[in-house]
PDB file of the backbone (N, CA, C, O) and the ligand in Angstrom, with CONECT records:
HET     ZN  A 101       1
ATOM      1  N   MET A   1      16.639  -8.592  -3.591  1.00  0.00           N
ATOM      2  CA  MET A   1      15.905  -9.831  -3.900  1.00  0.00           C
ATOM      3  C   MET A   1      16.441 -10.972  -3.075  1.00  0.00           C
ATOM      4  O   MET A   1      17.656 -11.083  -2.906  1.00  0.00           O
ATOM      5  N   ASP A   2      15.510 -11.895  -2.511  1.00  0.00           N
ATOM      6  CA  ASP A   2      15.900 -13.083  -1.830  1.00  0.00           C
ATOM      7  C   ASP A   2      15.957 -14.265  -2.818  1.00  0.00           C
ATOM      8  O   ASP A   2      15.617 -14.149  -3.996  1.00  0.00           O
ATOM      9  N   SER A   3      16.389 -15.366  -2.290  1.00  0.00           N
ATOM     10  CA  SER A   3      16.625 -16.484  -3.322  1.00  0.00           C
ATOM     11  C   SER A   3      15.374 -17.066  -3.823  1.00  0.00           C
ATOM     12  O   SER A   3      15.460 -17.837  -4.779  1.00  0.00           O
ATOM     13  N   LEU A   4      14.184 -16.800  -3.300  1.00  0.00           N
ATOM     14  CA  LEU A   4      12.908 -17.310  -3.813  1.00  0.00           C
ATOM     15  C   LEU A   4      12.287 -16.327  -4.795  1.00  0.00           C
ATOM     16  O   LEU A   4      11.355 -16.720  -5.495  1.00  0.00           O
ATOM     17  N   MET A   5      12.730 -15.092  -4.898  1.00  0.00           N
ATOM     18  CA  MET A   5      12.212 -14.068  -5.739  1.00  0.00           C
ATOM     19  C   MET A   5      12.994 -13.906  -7.102  1.00  0.00           C
ATOM     20  O   MET A   5      14.224 -13.939  -7.144  1.00  0.00           O
ATOM     21  N   LEU A   6      12.263 -13.744  -8.118  1.00  0.00           N
ATOM     22  CA  LEU A   6      12.885 -13.573  -9.419  1.00  0.00           C
ATOM     23  C   LEU A   6      12.360 -12.051  -9.891  1.00  0.00           C
ATOM     24  O   LEU A   6      11.609 -11.390  -9.173  1.00  0.00           O
ATOM     25  N   ASP A   7      12.775 -11.650 -10.991  1.00  0.00           N
ATOM     26  CA  ASP A   7      12.167 -10.416 -11.524  1.00  0.00           C
ATOM     27  C   ASP A   7      11.159 -10.711 -12.583  1.00  0.00           C
ATOM     28  O   ASP A   7      11.033 -11.862 -13.003  1.00  0.00           O
ATOM     29  N   GLY A   8      10.426  -9.712 -13.040  1.00  0.00           N
ATOM     30  CA  GLY A   8       9.262  -9.946 -13.996  1.00  0.00           C
ATOM     31  C   GLY A   8       9.717 -10.565 -15.316  1.00  0.00           C
ATOM     32  O   GLY A   8       8.854 -11.082 -16.025  1.00  0.00           O
ATOM     33  N   ASN A   9      10.919 -10.562 -15.689  1.00  0.00           N
ATOM     34  CA  ASN A   9      11.339 -11.241 -16.904  1.00  0.00           C
ATOM     35  C   ASN A   9      11.199 -12.776 -16.809  1.00  0.00           C
ATOM     36  O   ASN A   9      11.165 -13.462 -17.830  1.00  0.00           O
ATOM     37  N   ALA A  10      11.124 -13.274 -15.644  1.00  0.00           N
ATOM     38  CA  ALA A  10      10.852 -14.732 -15.428  1.00  0.00           C
ATOM     39  C   ALA A  10       9.531 -15.190 -15.765  1.00  0.00           C
ATOM     40  O   ALA A  10       9.366 -16.404 -15.882  1.00  0.00           O
ATOM     41  N   VAL A  11       8.513 -14.363 -15.947  1.00  0.00           N
ATOM     42  CA  VAL A  11       7.159 -14.803 -16.404  1.00  0.00           C
ATOM     43  C   VAL A  11       6.967 -14.184 -17.773  1.00  0.00           C
ATOM     44  O   VAL A  11       5.798 -14.058 -18.138  1.00  0.00           O
ATOM     45  N   ALA A  12       7.860 -13.806 -18.533  1.00  0.00           N
ATOM     46  CA  ALA A  12       7.721 -13.318 -19.821  1.00  0.00           C
ATOM     47  C   ALA A  12       6.954 -14.260 -20.739  1.00  0.00           C
ATOM     48  O   ALA A  12       6.019 -13.871 -21.439  1.00  0.00           O
ATOM     49  N   GLY A  13       7.391 -15.519 -20.702  1.00  0.00           N
ATOM     50  CA  GLY A  13       6.919 -16.455 -21.537  1.00  0.00           C
ATOM     51  C   GLY A  13       5.360 -16.801 -21.219  1.00  0.00           C
ATOM     52  O   GLY A  13       4.547 -16.936 -22.134  1.00  0.00           O
ATOM     53  N   LEU A  14       5.031 -16.927 -19.920  1.00  0.00           N
ATOM     54  CA  LEU A  14       3.744 -17.131 -19.543  1.00  0.00           C
ATOM     55  C   LEU A  14       2.745 -16.032 -19.845  1.00  0.00           C
ATOM     56  O   LEU A  14       1.602 -16.240 -20.252  1.00  0.00           O
ATOM     57  N   LEU A  15       3.281 -14.840 -19.608  1.00  0.00           N
ATOM     58  CA  LEU A  15       2.446 -13.563 -20.008  1.00  0.00           C
ATOM     59  C   LEU A  15       2.230 -13.458 -21.570  1.00  0.00           C
ATOM     60  O   LEU A  15       1.211 -12.978 -22.066  1.00  0.00           O
ATOM     61  N   GLN A  16       3.252 -13.937 -22.264  1.00  0.00           N
ATOM     62  CA  GLN A  16       3.227 -13.878 -23.757  1.00  0.00           C
ATOM     63  C   GLN A  16       2.105 -14.809 -24.172  1.00  0.00           C
ATOM     64  O   GLN A  16       1.325 -14.450 -25.054  1.00  0.00           O
ATOM     65  N   GLU A  17       1.992 -15.928 -23.608  1.00  0.00           N
ATOM     66  CA  GLU A  17       0.967 -16.826 -23.943  1.00  0.00           C
ATOM     67  C   GLU A  17      -0.492 -16.311 -23.775  1.00  0.00           C
ATOM     68  O   GLU A  17      -1.382 -16.699 -24.531  1.00  0.00           O
ATOM     69  N   VAL A  18      -0.703 -15.475 -22.817  1.00  0.00           N
ATOM     70  CA  VAL A  18      -2.058 -14.907 -22.329  1.00  0.00           C
ATOM     71  C   VAL A  18      -2.306 -13.679 -23.204  1.00  0.00           C
ATOM     72  O   VAL A  18      -3.339 -13.540 -23.858  1.00  0.00           O
ATOM     73  N   PHE A  19      -1.302 -12.795 -23.181  1.00  0.00           N
ATOM     74  CA  PHE A  19      -1.483 -11.494 -23.810  1.00  0.00           C
ATOM     75  C   PHE A  19      -0.750 -11.676 -25.163  1.00  0.00           C
ATOM     76  O   PHE A  19       0.300 -12.317 -25.215  1.00  0.00           O
ATOM     77  N   ALA A  20      -1.301 -11.116 -26.241  1.00  0.00           N
ATOM     78  CA  ALA A  20      -0.689 -11.366 -27.519  1.00  0.00           C
ATOM     79  C   ALA A  20       0.268 -10.188 -27.859  1.00  0.00           C
ATOM     80  O   ALA A  20       0.486  -9.843 -29.020  1.00  0.00           O
ATOM     81  N   VAL A  21       0.825  -9.594 -26.768  1.00  0.00           N
ATOM     82  CA  VAL A  21       1.895  -8.493 -26.901  1.00  0.00           C
ATOM     83  C   VAL A  21       3.083  -8.801 -26.041  1.00  0.00           C
ATOM     84  O   VAL A  21       3.035  -9.630 -25.132  1.00  0.00           O
ATOM     85  N   GLU A  22       4.182  -8.090 -26.364  1.00  0.00           N
ATOM     86  CA  GLU A  22       5.222  -8.318 -25.440  1.00  0.00           C
ATOM     87  C   GLU A  22       4.946  -7.536 -24.083  1.00  0.00           C
ATOM     88  O   GLU A  22       4.706  -6.330 -24.029  1.00  0.00           O
ATOM     89  N   MET A  23       5.016  -8.399 -22.993  1.00  0.00           N
ATOM     90  CA  MET A  23       4.561  -7.961 -21.709  1.00  0.00           C
ATOM     91  C   MET A  23       5.631  -7.401 -20.856  1.00  0.00           C
ATOM     92  O   MET A  23       5.292  -6.587 -19.998  1.00  0.00           O
ATOM     93  N   THR A  24       6.874  -7.723 -20.974  1.00  0.00           N
ATOM     94  CA  THR A  24       7.875  -7.208 -20.213  1.00  0.00           C
ATOM     95  C   THR A  24       8.137  -5.779 -20.270  1.00  0.00           C
ATOM     96  O   THR A  24       8.722  -5.213 -19.346  1.00  0.00           O
ATOM     97  N   ALA A  25       7.683  -5.090 -21.436  1.00  0.00           N
ATOM     98  CA  ALA A  25       7.797  -3.669 -21.574  1.00  0.00           C
ATOM     99  C   ALA A  25       6.582  -3.002 -21.159  1.00  0.00           C
ATOM    100  O   ALA A  25       6.606  -1.787 -20.962  1.00  0.00           O
ATOM    101  N   ALA A  26       5.516  -3.679 -21.007  1.00  0.00           N
ATOM    102  CA  ALA A  26       4.233  -3.113 -20.500  1.00  0.00           C
ATOM    103  C   ALA A  26       4.500  -2.418 -19.201  1.00  0.00           C
ATOM    104  O   ALA A  26       5.270  -2.885 -18.362  1.00  0.00           O
ATOM    105  N   ILE A  27       3.820  -1.239 -19.047  1.00  0.00           N
ATOM    106  CA  ILE A  27       3.912  -0.486 -17.796  1.00  0.00           C
ATOM    107  C   ILE A  27       2.770  -0.683 -16.854  1.00  0.00           C
ATOM    108  O   ILE A  27       1.627  -0.354 -17.170  1.00  0.00           O
ATOM    109  N   GLY A  28       3.063  -1.211 -15.707  1.00  0.00           N
ATOM    110  CA  GLY A  28       2.052  -1.323 -14.682  1.00  0.00           C
ATOM    111  C   GLY A  28       2.079  -0.252 -13.575  1.00  0.00           C
ATOM    112  O   GLY A  28       3.167   0.071 -13.098  1.00  0.00           O
ATOM    113  N   THR A  29       1.034   0.267 -13.179  1.00  0.00           N
ATOM    114  CA  THR A  29       0.951   1.269 -12.083  1.00  0.00           C
ATOM    115  C   THR A  29       0.361   0.560 -10.910  1.00  0.00           C
ATOM    116  O   THR A  29      -0.745   0.021 -10.935  1.00  0.00           O
ATOM    117  N   CYS A  30       1.197   0.591  -9.832  1.00  0.00           N
ATOM    118  CA  CYS A  30       0.666   0.072  -8.591  1.00  0.00           C
ATOM    119  C   CYS A  30      -0.408   0.795  -7.861  1.00  0.00           C
ATOM    120  O   CYS A  30      -0.280   1.996  -7.625  1.00  0.00           O
ATOM    121  N   ALA A  31      -1.482   0.115  -7.482  1.00  0.00           N
ATOM    122  CA  ALA A  31      -2.611   0.761  -6.814  1.00  0.00           C
ATOM    123  C   ALA A  31      -2.296   1.169  -5.381  1.00  0.00           C
ATOM    124  O   ALA A  31      -3.020   1.944  -4.757  1.00  0.00           O
ATOM    125  N   GLY A  32      -1.217   0.636  -4.894  1.00  0.00           N
ATOM    126  CA  GLY A  32      -0.851   0.900  -3.399  1.00  0.00           C
ATOM    127  C   GLY A  32      -0.043   2.123  -3.301  1.00  0.00           C
ATOM    128  O   GLY A  32      -0.387   2.996  -2.504  1.00  0.00           O
ATOM    129  N   CYS A  33       1.156   2.288  -4.145  1.00  0.00           N
ATOM    130  CA  CYS A  33       1.956   3.440  -3.982  1.00  0.00           C
ATOM    131  C   CYS A  33       1.996   4.356  -5.144  1.00  0.00           C
ATOM    132  O   CYS A  33       2.593   5.431  -5.091  1.00  0.00           O
ATOM    133  N   GLY A  34       1.322   3.909  -6.265  1.00  0.00           N
ATOM    134  CA  GLY A  34       1.289   4.778  -7.429  1.00  0.00           C
ATOM    135  C   GLY A  34       2.551   4.723  -8.354  1.00  0.00           C
ATOM    136  O   GLY A  34       2.635   5.415  -9.369  1.00  0.00           O
ATOM    137  N   ALA A  35       3.530   3.856  -7.940  1.00  0.00           N
ATOM    138  CA  ALA A  35       4.667   3.812  -8.819  1.00  0.00           C
ATOM    139  C   ALA A  35       4.432   3.068 -10.202  1.00  0.00           C
ATOM    140  O   ALA A  35       3.633   2.134 -10.270  1.00  0.00           O
ATOM    141  N   SER A  36       5.074   3.460 -11.181  1.00  0.00           N
ATOM    142  CA  SER A  36       4.932   2.870 -12.491  1.00  0.00           C
ATOM    143  C   SER A  36       6.188   2.235 -12.938  1.00  0.00           C
ATOM    144  O   SER A  36       7.224   2.899 -12.923  1.00  0.00           O
ATOM    145  N   GLU A  37       6.185   1.020 -13.330  1.00  0.00           N
ATOM    146  CA  GLU A  37       7.405   0.230 -13.714  1.00  0.00           C
ATOM    147  C   GLU A  37       6.987  -0.745 -14.845  1.00  0.00           C
ATOM    148  O   GLU A  37       5.845  -1.181 -14.990  1.00  0.00           O
ATOM    149  N   PRO A  38       8.031  -1.028 -15.612  1.00  0.00           N
ATOM    150  CA  PRO A  38       7.849  -2.129 -16.557  1.00  0.00           C
ATOM    151  C   PRO A  38       7.533  -3.486 -15.891  1.00  0.00           C
ATOM    152  O   PRO A  38       8.052  -3.745 -14.805  1.00  0.00           O
ATOM    153  N   VAL A  39       6.779  -4.282 -16.440  1.00  0.00           N
ATOM    154  CA  VAL A  39       6.465  -5.616 -15.926  1.00  0.00           C
ATOM    155  C   VAL A  39       7.783  -6.342 -15.540  1.00  0.00           C
ATOM    156  O   VAL A  39       7.889  -7.028 -14.523  1.00  0.00           O
ATOM    157  N   GLY A  40       8.762  -6.134 -16.427  1.00  0.00           N
ATOM    158  CA  GLY A  40      10.080  -6.840 -16.120  1.00  0.00           C
ATOM    159  C   GLY A  40      10.744  -6.474 -14.958  1.00  0.00           C
ATOM    160  O   GLY A  40      11.724  -7.113 -14.578  1.00  0.00           O
ATOM    161  N   ALA A  41      10.270  -5.412 -14.290  1.00  0.00           N
ATOM    162  CA  ALA A  41      10.968  -4.913 -13.049  1.00  0.00           C
ATOM    163  C   ALA A  41      10.237  -5.362 -11.797  1.00  0.00           C
ATOM    164  O   ALA A  41      10.738  -5.137 -10.696  1.00  0.00           O
ATOM    165  N   VAL A  42       9.085  -5.981 -11.917  1.00  0.00           N
ATOM    166  CA  VAL A  42       8.297  -6.384 -10.745  1.00  0.00           C
ATOM    167  C   VAL A  42       9.000  -7.535 -10.064  1.00  0.00           C
ATOM    168  O   VAL A  42       9.854  -8.160 -10.693  1.00  0.00           O
ATOM    169  N   HIS A  43       8.698  -7.853  -8.824  1.00  0.00           N
ATOM    170  CA  HIS A  43       9.122  -8.969  -8.071  1.00  0.00           C
ATOM    171  C   HIS A  43       8.244 -10.157  -8.268  1.00  0.00           C
ATOM    172  O   HIS A  43       7.026 -10.002  -8.179  1.00  0.00           O
ATOM    173  N   VAL A  44       8.739 -11.301  -8.523  1.00  0.00           N
ATOM    174  CA  VAL A  44       8.022 -12.513  -8.911  1.00  0.00           C
ATOM    175  C   VAL A  44       8.346 -13.567  -7.874  1.00  0.00           C
ATOM    176  O   VAL A  44       9.500 -13.869  -7.573  1.00  0.00           O
ATOM    177  N   TYR A  45       7.286 -14.098  -7.357  1.00  0.00           N
ATOM    178  CA  TYR A  45       7.538 -15.263  -6.466  1.00  0.00           C
ATOM    179  C   TYR A  45       6.778 -16.450  -6.959  1.00  0.00           C
ATOM    180  O   TYR A  45       5.653 -16.316  -7.440  1.00  0.00           O
ATOM    181  N   ARG A  46       7.383 -17.634  -6.848  1.00  0.00           N
ATOM    182  CA  ARG A  46       6.646 -18.848  -7.433  1.00  0.00           C
ATOM    183  C   ARG A  46       6.350 -19.783  -6.233  1.00  0.00           C
ATOM    184  O   ARG A  46       7.159 -20.003  -5.332  1.00  0.00           O
ATOM    185  N   GLY A  47       5.113 -20.304  -6.316  1.00  0.00           N
ATOM    186  CA  GLY A  47       4.669 -21.256  -5.302  1.00  0.00           C
ATOM    187  C   GLY A  47       3.677 -22.153  -6.012  1.00  0.00           C
ATOM    188  O   GLY A  47       3.965 -22.676  -7.088  1.00  0.00           O
ATOM    189  N   ALA A  48       2.573 -22.324  -5.449  1.00  0.00           N
ATOM    190  CA  ALA A  48       1.342 -23.065  -6.143  1.00  0.00           C
ATOM    191  C   ALA A  48       1.008 -22.272  -7.379  1.00  0.00           C
ATOM    192  O   ALA A  48       0.560 -22.859  -8.365  1.00  0.00           O
ATOM    193  N   GLY A  49       1.205 -20.954  -7.380  1.00  0.00           N
ATOM    194  CA  GLY A  49       0.886 -20.132  -8.487  1.00  0.00           C
ATOM    195  C   GLY A  49       2.066 -19.070  -8.615  1.00  0.00           C
ATOM    196  O   GLY A  49       3.115 -19.244  -7.995  1.00  0.00           O
ATOM    197  N   ILE A  50       1.883 -18.064  -9.365  1.00  0.00           N
ATOM    198  CA  ILE A  50       2.859 -16.964  -9.446  1.00  0.00           C
ATOM    199  C   ILE A  50       2.324 -15.707  -8.932  1.00  0.00           C
ATOM    200  O   ILE A  50       1.202 -15.327  -9.267  1.00  0.00           O
ATOM    201  N   VAL A  51       3.089 -15.022  -8.112  1.00  0.00           N
ATOM    202  CA  VAL A  51       2.693 -13.832  -7.531  1.00  0.00           C
ATOM    203  C   VAL A  51       3.601 -12.680  -7.944  1.00  0.00           C
ATOM    204  O   VAL A  51       4.820 -12.800  -7.819  1.00  0.00           O
ATOM    205  N   LEU A  52       3.064 -11.589  -8.420  1.00  0.00           N
ATOM    206  CA  LEU A  52       3.854 -10.411  -8.774  1.00  0.00           C
ATOM    207  C   LEU A  52       3.572  -9.304  -7.811  1.00  0.00           C
ATOM    208  O   LEU A  52       2.428  -8.900  -7.602  1.00  0.00           O
ATOM    209  N   ARG A  53       4.752  -8.769  -7.168  1.00  0.00           N
ATOM    210  CA  ARG A  53       4.642  -7.834  -6.235  1.00  0.00           C
ATOM    211  C   ARG A  53       5.331  -6.473  -6.717  1.00  0.00           C
ATOM    212  O   ARG A  53       6.250  -6.496  -7.534  1.00  0.00           O
ATOM    213  N   CYS A  54       4.878  -5.380  -6.212  1.00  0.00           N
ATOM    214  CA  CYS A  54       5.559  -4.001  -6.428  1.00  0.00           C
ATOM    215  C   CYS A  54       6.951  -4.014  -5.849  1.00  0.00           C
ATOM    216  O   CYS A  54       7.185  -4.353  -4.689  1.00  0.00           O
ATOM    217  N   PRO A  55       7.858  -3.630  -6.716  1.00  0.00           N
ATOM    218  CA  PRO A  55       9.225  -3.524  -6.188  1.00  0.00           C
ATOM    219  C   PRO A  55       9.441  -2.408  -5.172  1.00  0.00           C
ATOM    220  O   PRO A  55      10.453  -2.398  -4.471  1.00  0.00           O
ATOM    221  N   HIS A  56       8.542  -1.510  -5.087  1.00  0.00           N
ATOM    222  CA  HIS A  56       8.677  -0.344  -4.220  1.00  0.00           C
ATOM    223  C   HIS A  56       7.974  -0.537  -2.881  1.00  0.00           C
ATOM    224  O   HIS A  56       8.565  -0.214  -1.851  1.00  0.00           O
ATOM    225  N   CYS A  57       6.701  -1.063  -2.840  1.00  0.00           N
ATOM    226  CA  CYS A  57       5.936  -1.213  -1.641  1.00  0.00           C
ATOM    227  C   CYS A  57       5.512  -2.598  -1.314  1.00  0.00           C
ATOM    228  O   CYS A  57       4.825  -2.792  -0.310  1.00  0.00           O
ATOM    229  N   ASP A  58       5.871  -3.571  -2.086  1.00  0.00           N
ATOM    230  CA  ASP A  58       5.581  -4.925  -1.872  1.00  0.00           C
ATOM    231  C   ASP A  58       4.076  -5.310  -2.082  1.00  0.00           C
ATOM    232  O   ASP A  58       3.643  -6.420  -1.774  1.00  0.00           O
ATOM    233  N   ASN A  59       3.314  -4.318  -2.626  1.00  0.00           N
ATOM    234  CA  ASN A  59       1.861  -4.560  -2.766  1.00  0.00           C
ATOM    235  C   ASN A  59       1.648  -5.805  -3.764  1.00  0.00           C
ATOM    236  O   ASN A  59       2.416  -5.995  -4.706  1.00  0.00           O
ATOM    237  N   LEU A  60       0.664  -6.551  -3.519  1.00  0.00           N
ATOM    238  CA  LEU A  60       0.316  -7.678  -4.423  1.00  0.00           C
ATOM    239  C   LEU A  60      -0.257  -7.027  -5.732  1.00  0.00           C
ATOM    240  O   LEU A  60      -1.299  -6.371  -5.699  1.00  0.00           O
ATOM    241  N   LEU A  61       0.413  -7.217  -6.814  1.00  0.00           N
ATOM    242  CA  LEU A  61      -0.031  -6.646  -8.007  1.00  0.00           C
ATOM    243  C   LEU A  61      -0.921  -7.580  -8.923  1.00  0.00           C
ATOM    244  O   LEU A  61      -1.953  -7.208  -9.482  1.00  0.00           O
ATOM    245  N   ALA A  62      -0.388  -8.814  -8.996  1.00  0.00           N
ATOM    246  CA  ALA A  62      -1.213  -9.814  -9.728  1.00  0.00           C
ATOM    247  C   ALA A  62      -0.905 -11.166  -9.307  1.00  0.00           C
ATOM    248  O   ALA A  62       0.136 -11.399  -8.693  1.00  0.00           O
ATOM    249  N   LYS A  63      -1.761 -12.094  -9.604  1.00  0.00           N
ATOM    250  CA  LYS A  63      -1.575 -13.566  -9.444  1.00  0.00           C
ATOM    251  C   LYS A  63      -1.913 -14.225 -10.640  1.00  0.00           C
ATOM    252  O   LYS A  63      -2.836 -13.874 -11.375  1.00  0.00           O
ATOM    253  N   VAL A  64      -1.109 -15.253 -10.849  1.00  0.00           N
ATOM    254  CA  VAL A  64      -1.438 -16.154 -12.120  1.00  0.00           C
ATOM    255  C   VAL A  64      -1.276 -17.541 -11.747  1.00  0.00           C
ATOM    256  O   VAL A  64      -0.224 -17.929 -11.239  1.00  0.00           O
ATOM    257  N   VAL A  65      -2.369 -18.404 -11.992  1.00  0.00           N
ATOM    258  CA  VAL A  65      -2.333 -19.736 -11.629  1.00  0.00           C
ATOM    259  C   VAL A  65      -2.612 -20.428 -12.928  1.00  0.00           C
ATOM    260  O   VAL A  65      -3.520 -20.002 -13.643  1.00  0.00           O
ATOM    261  N   LYS A  66      -1.875 -21.496 -13.294  1.00  0.00           N
ATOM    262  CA  LYS A  66      -2.041 -22.222 -14.511  1.00  0.00           C
ATOM    263  C   LYS A  66      -2.104 -23.678 -14.358  1.00  0.00           C
ATOM    264  O   LYS A  66      -1.253 -24.256 -13.682  1.00  0.00           O
ATOM    265  N   ASP A  67      -3.070 -24.319 -14.949  1.00  0.00           N
ATOM    266  CA  ASP A  67      -3.036 -25.881 -15.065  1.00  0.00           C
ATOM    267  C   ASP A  67      -2.800 -26.264 -16.522  1.00  0.00           C
ATOM    268  O   ASP A  67      -2.323 -25.470 -17.332  1.00  0.00           O
ATOM    269  N   GLY A  68      -3.131 -27.435 -16.803  1.00  0.00           N
ATOM    270  CA  GLY A  68      -2.866 -27.862 -18.194  1.00  0.00           C
ATOM    271  C   GLY A  68      -3.873 -27.325 -19.184  1.00  0.00           C
ATOM    272  O   GLY A  68      -3.601 -27.447 -20.379  1.00  0.00           O
ATOM    273  N   THR A  69      -5.031 -26.734 -18.820  1.00  0.00           N
ATOM    274  CA  THR A  69      -5.929 -26.258 -19.804  1.00  0.00           C
ATOM    275  C   THR A  69      -6.401 -24.789 -19.667  1.00  0.00           C
ATOM    276  O   THR A  69      -6.992 -24.212 -20.579  1.00  0.00           O
ATOM    277  N   ARG A  70      -6.101 -24.204 -18.449  1.00  0.00           N
ATOM    278  CA  ARG A  70      -6.599 -22.754 -18.176  1.00  0.00           C
ATOM    279  C   ARG A  70      -5.516 -22.056 -17.436  1.00  0.00           C
ATOM    280  O   ARG A  70      -4.614 -22.624 -16.819  1.00  0.00           O
ATOM    281  N   VAL A  71      -5.697 -20.679 -17.562  1.00  0.00           N
ATOM    282  CA  VAL A  71      -4.839 -19.764 -16.840  1.00  0.00           C
ATOM    283  C   VAL A  71      -5.835 -18.806 -16.059  1.00  0.00           C
ATOM    284  O   VAL A  71      -6.701 -18.179 -16.669  1.00  0.00           O
ATOM    285  N   TRP A  72      -5.687 -18.725 -14.780  1.00  0.00           N
ATOM    286  CA  TRP A  72      -6.389 -17.819 -13.936  1.00  0.00           C
ATOM    287  C   TRP A  72      -5.549 -16.576 -13.669  1.00  0.00           C
ATOM    288  O   TRP A  72      -4.403 -16.687 -13.232  1.00  0.00           O
ATOM    289  N   LEU A  73      -6.136 -15.327 -13.942  1.00  0.00           N
ATOM    290  CA  LEU A  73      -5.329 -14.146 -13.730  1.00  0.00           C
ATOM    291  C   LEU A  73      -6.208 -13.318 -12.757  1.00  0.00           C
ATOM    292  O   LEU A  73      -7.434 -13.262 -12.849  1.00  0.00           O
ATOM    293  N   SER A  74      -5.511 -12.716 -11.870  1.00  0.00           N
ATOM    294  CA  SER A  74      -6.241 -11.652 -11.043  1.00  0.00           C
ATOM    295  C   SER A  74      -5.318 -10.502 -10.887  1.00  0.00           C
ATOM    296  O   SER A  74      -4.108 -10.723 -10.846  1.00  0.00           O
ATOM    297  N   PHE A  75      -5.782  -9.291 -10.796  1.00  0.00           N
ATOM    298  CA  PHE A  75      -4.917  -8.036 -10.792  1.00  0.00           C
ATOM    299  C   PHE A  75      -5.414  -7.217  -9.458  1.00  0.00           C
ATOM    300  O   PHE A  75      -5.794  -6.056  -9.612  1.00  0.00           O
ATOM    301  N   PRO A  76      -5.417  -7.753  -8.271  1.00  0.00           N
ATOM    302  CA  PRO A  76      -5.900  -7.013  -7.227  1.00  0.00           C
ATOM    303  C   PRO A  76      -5.280  -5.723  -6.954  1.00  0.00           C
ATOM    304  O   PRO A  76      -5.982  -4.819  -6.501  1.00  0.00           O
ATOM    305  N   GLY A  77      -3.907  -5.522  -7.205  1.00  0.00           N
ATOM    306  CA  GLY A  77      -3.323  -4.318  -6.819  1.00  0.00           C
ATOM    307  C   GLY A  77      -2.701  -3.446  -7.992  1.00  0.00           C
ATOM    308  O   GLY A  77      -1.859  -2.567  -7.815  1.00  0.00           O
ATOM    309  N   LEU A  78      -3.230  -3.811  -9.196  1.00  0.00           N
ATOM    310  CA  LEU A  78      -2.697  -3.159 -10.342  1.00  0.00           C
ATOM    311  C   LEU A  78      -3.688  -2.018 -10.711  1.00  0.00           C
ATOM    312  O   LEU A  78      -4.841  -2.359 -10.976  1.00  0.00           O
ATOM    313  N   GLN A  79      -3.384  -0.798 -10.752  1.00  0.00           N
ATOM    314  CA  GLN A  79      -4.273   0.279 -11.033  1.00  0.00           C
ATOM    315  C   GLN A  79      -4.497   0.348 -12.538  1.00  0.00           C
ATOM    316  O   GLN A  79      -5.622   0.469 -13.025  1.00  0.00           O
ATOM    317  N   THR A  80      -3.324   0.262 -13.286  1.00  0.00           N
ATOM    318  CA  THR A  80      -3.456   0.220 -14.812  1.00  0.00           C
ATOM    319  C   THR A  80      -2.329  -0.592 -15.254  1.00  0.00           C
ATOM    320  O   THR A  80      -1.347  -0.813 -14.546  1.00  0.00           O
ATOM    321  N   LEU A  81      -2.501  -1.067 -16.528  1.00  0.00           N
ATOM    322  CA  LEU A  81      -1.438  -1.787 -17.238  1.00  0.00           C
ATOM    323  C   LEU A  81      -1.498  -1.247 -18.631  1.00  0.00           C
ATOM    324  O   LEU A  81      -2.513  -1.385 -19.314  1.00  0.00           O
ATOM    325  N   ALA A  82      -0.362  -0.598 -19.090  1.00  0.00           N
ATOM    326  CA  ALA A  82      -0.363   0.104 -20.400  1.00  0.00           C
ATOM    327  C   ALA A  82       0.513  -0.950 -21.279  1.00  0.00           C
ATOM    328  O   ALA A  82       1.622  -1.353 -20.927  1.00  0.00           O
ATOM    329  N   VAL A  83      -0.065  -1.284 -22.317  1.00  0.00           N
ATOM    330  CA  VAL A  83       0.615  -2.134 -23.383  1.00  0.00           C
ATOM    331  C   VAL A  83       0.744  -1.373 -24.652  1.00  0.00           C
ATOM    332  O   VAL A  83      -0.076  -0.489 -24.903  1.00  0.00           O
ATOM    333  N   ALA A  84       1.722  -1.654 -25.480  1.00  0.00           N
ATOM    334  CA  ALA A  84       1.845  -1.006 -26.777  1.00  0.00           C
ATOM    335  C   ALA A  84       0.704  -1.507 -27.732  1.00  0.00           C
ATOM    336  O   ALA A  84       0.415  -2.698 -27.848  1.00  0.00           O
ATOM    337  N   ALA A  85       0.072  -0.469 -28.416  1.00  0.00           N
ATOM    338  CA  ALA A  85      -1.073  -0.872 -29.253  1.00  0.00           C
ATOM    339  C   ALA A  85      -0.616  -1.045 -30.601  1.00  0.00           C
ATOM    340  O   ALA A  85      -1.406  -1.384 -31.482  1.00  0.00           O
TER     341      ALA A  85
HETATM  342 ZN    ZN A 101       3.662  -0.098  -4.970  1.00  0.00          ZN2+
END
């Protein structure tokens, strides 16, 4: 990890606001390399928004942008996201 990168636990609160389940234990599968990891293990980069990248192939898994009233989510590189039912 470099100094600008955090792990997925850094976005636990934000994801908890959007999804009504514990997200750090949710399992995401990368559409780039097929690896499956808990959200807590992904690489997180913060800038104008938040970018989640695969820890194995650096594929862009998800983007999150938030202002005072809305949250925009995109999952361009996430094949599946499995959450506890
Ligand atoms: Zn990957």
